[in-house]
C-alpha positions as CSV (number, residue, x, y, z in Angstrom):
1,M,106.1,135.1,107.8
2,I,107.5,132.1,108.2
3,V,107.2,133.4,112.3
4,L,103.1,133.7,111.4
5,G,103.3,130.2,109.4
6,R,105.7,128.5,112.2
7,A,102.5,129.5,114.9
8,L,99.6,129.0,112.5
9,V,100.7,125.5,111.8
10,A,102.1,124.7,115.8
11,A,97.6,125.9,117.1
12,A,96.8,124.2,114.0
13,L,96.2,119.8,115.0
14,F,96.6,119.8,118.1
15,G,94.5,122.5,120.7
16,A,95.0,123.9,123.9
17,S,96.7,120.3,125.6
18,A,98.9,119.2,122.7
19,T,99.8,120.1,119.3
20,I,100.7,119.1,116.2
21,A,102.0,121.2,113.8
22,F,100.7,122.2,110.1
23,A,101.6,120.6,107.6
24,A,102.7,123.8,106.5
25,A,105.0,124.1,108.7
26,S,108.9,125.0,107.0
27,T,110.5,123.8,110.3
28,A,109.1,122.2,113.9
29,P,107.8,125.0,116.4
30,T,110.9,127.4,118.6
31,T,108.8,125.9,121.5
32,P,108.1,122.0,121.7
33,P,104.8,121.4,122.3
34,Q,103.1,119.9,124.9
35,V,102.1,116.6,124.2
36,D,99.9,115.0,125.5
37,P,100.4,112.0,127.1
38,S,97.7,109.7,125.9
39,F,98.9,110.6,122.0
40,R,101.6,108.4,121.9
41,N,99.5,105.8,122.0
42,A,96.3,106.8,119.9
43,T,95.4,105.1,116.5
44,P,96.2,105.9,113.5
45,Y,92.6,106.2,113.5
46,V,92.1,108.7,116.3
47,L,95.3,110.7,114.5
48,S,93.5,112.1,111.8
49,L,90.4,112.9,113.6
50,K,92.8,114.6,115.5
51,V,93.4,116.4,112.6
52,F,90.6,116.8,111.3
53,D,88.9,118.2,114.3
54,Q,92.1,121.3,114.2
55,C,91.7,121.3,110.0
56,R,88.1,122.7,110.3
57,L,89.6,125.0,113.6
58,V,92.1,126.6,111.4
59,Q,90.5,126.0,106.9
60,S,87.1,128.1,109.3
61,R,89.6,130.8,110.1
62,L,91.7,131.0,106.9
63,M,87.9,131.0,104.9
64,S,86.3,133.0,107.2
65,T,83.9,130.7,107.0
66,T,82.1,127.8,109.1
67,Q,83.3,124.2,110.5
68,E,80.7,123.0,108.3
69,A,81.3,124.6,105.4
70,V,85.6,123.0,105.3
71,H,84.0,119.4,106.7
72,S,83.9,117.5,104.1
73,P,88.0,119.0,102.6
74,C,88.8,118.5,105.8
75,S,88.2,115.3,106.0
76,C,90.1,114.8,103.1
77,Y,93.2,115.8,103.5
78,A,92.5,114.2,107.4
79,K,92.7,110.8,106.0
80,A,94.8,111.0,102.9
81,T,97.6,112.7,105.2
82,I,97.3,110.1,107.3
83,A,97.0,107.1,105.6
84,G,100.1,108.0,103.7
85,M,102.2,108.3,107.2
86,S,104.5,105.2,107.5
87,K,104.8,103.7,111.1
88,D,107.8,105.8,111.5
89,E,106.9,108.8,110.4
90,L,103.5,108.6,112.9
91,D,106.1,107.1,115.3
92,F,107.2,110.8,115.0
93,M,103.8,112.4,115.2
94,R,102.5,110.5,118.5
95,A,105.6,111.7,120.0
96,N,106.6,114.7,118.8
97,G,103.0,115.9,118.7
98,Y,103.3,117.5,115.3
99,F,104.0,115.8,111.4
100,S,107.9,115.4,111.2
101,D,109.9,117.0,107.9
102,S,108.9,114.1,105.8
103,V,105.3,113.9,105.9
104,R,105.3,117.7,105.3
105,P,104.8,118.1,101.0
106,R,102.8,115.4,101.0
107,A,100.3,117.0,104.1
108,L,101.1,120.1,101.5
109,Q,100.2,118.5,97.6
110,N,97.0,117.3,100.7
111,L,96.0,120.4,101.3
112,D,96.6,121.5,97.8
113,K,94.3,118.4,96.7
114,C,91.3,118.6,99.3
115,N,90.8,122.2,97.4
116,L,91.6,124.2,101.4
117,K,93.5,127.4,101.5
118,R,97.4,127.2,103.0
119,P,97.9,129.2,105.3
120,P,99.8,132.6,104.8
121,G,103.8,132.3,104.3
122,V,103.9,128.7,102.9
């Protein structure tokens, strides 16, 4: 279950060129994600857009529905999660391509708050 959760997390937030671990990761991916160099200077707004896009992709699969159906909940999740991050946490995300350990519990709370499904094993 943990391995599935990690794999889901690794794929969740950044797509092919870069990966941001989804809130549900219990630890950092075992293989470091390839971070797009332009991501290192991303604004919080750009980070929230990437989280939003990947949230729609993952949540539509988890809920067996369309990406349009999870648009509002994923917008809620992305905005709340990024807005709740400190400068150090944002910098960690930019450098590593995934949420730091300190962000994950709040990101999980935001999944619940925004009526989204937690990945299996989390």
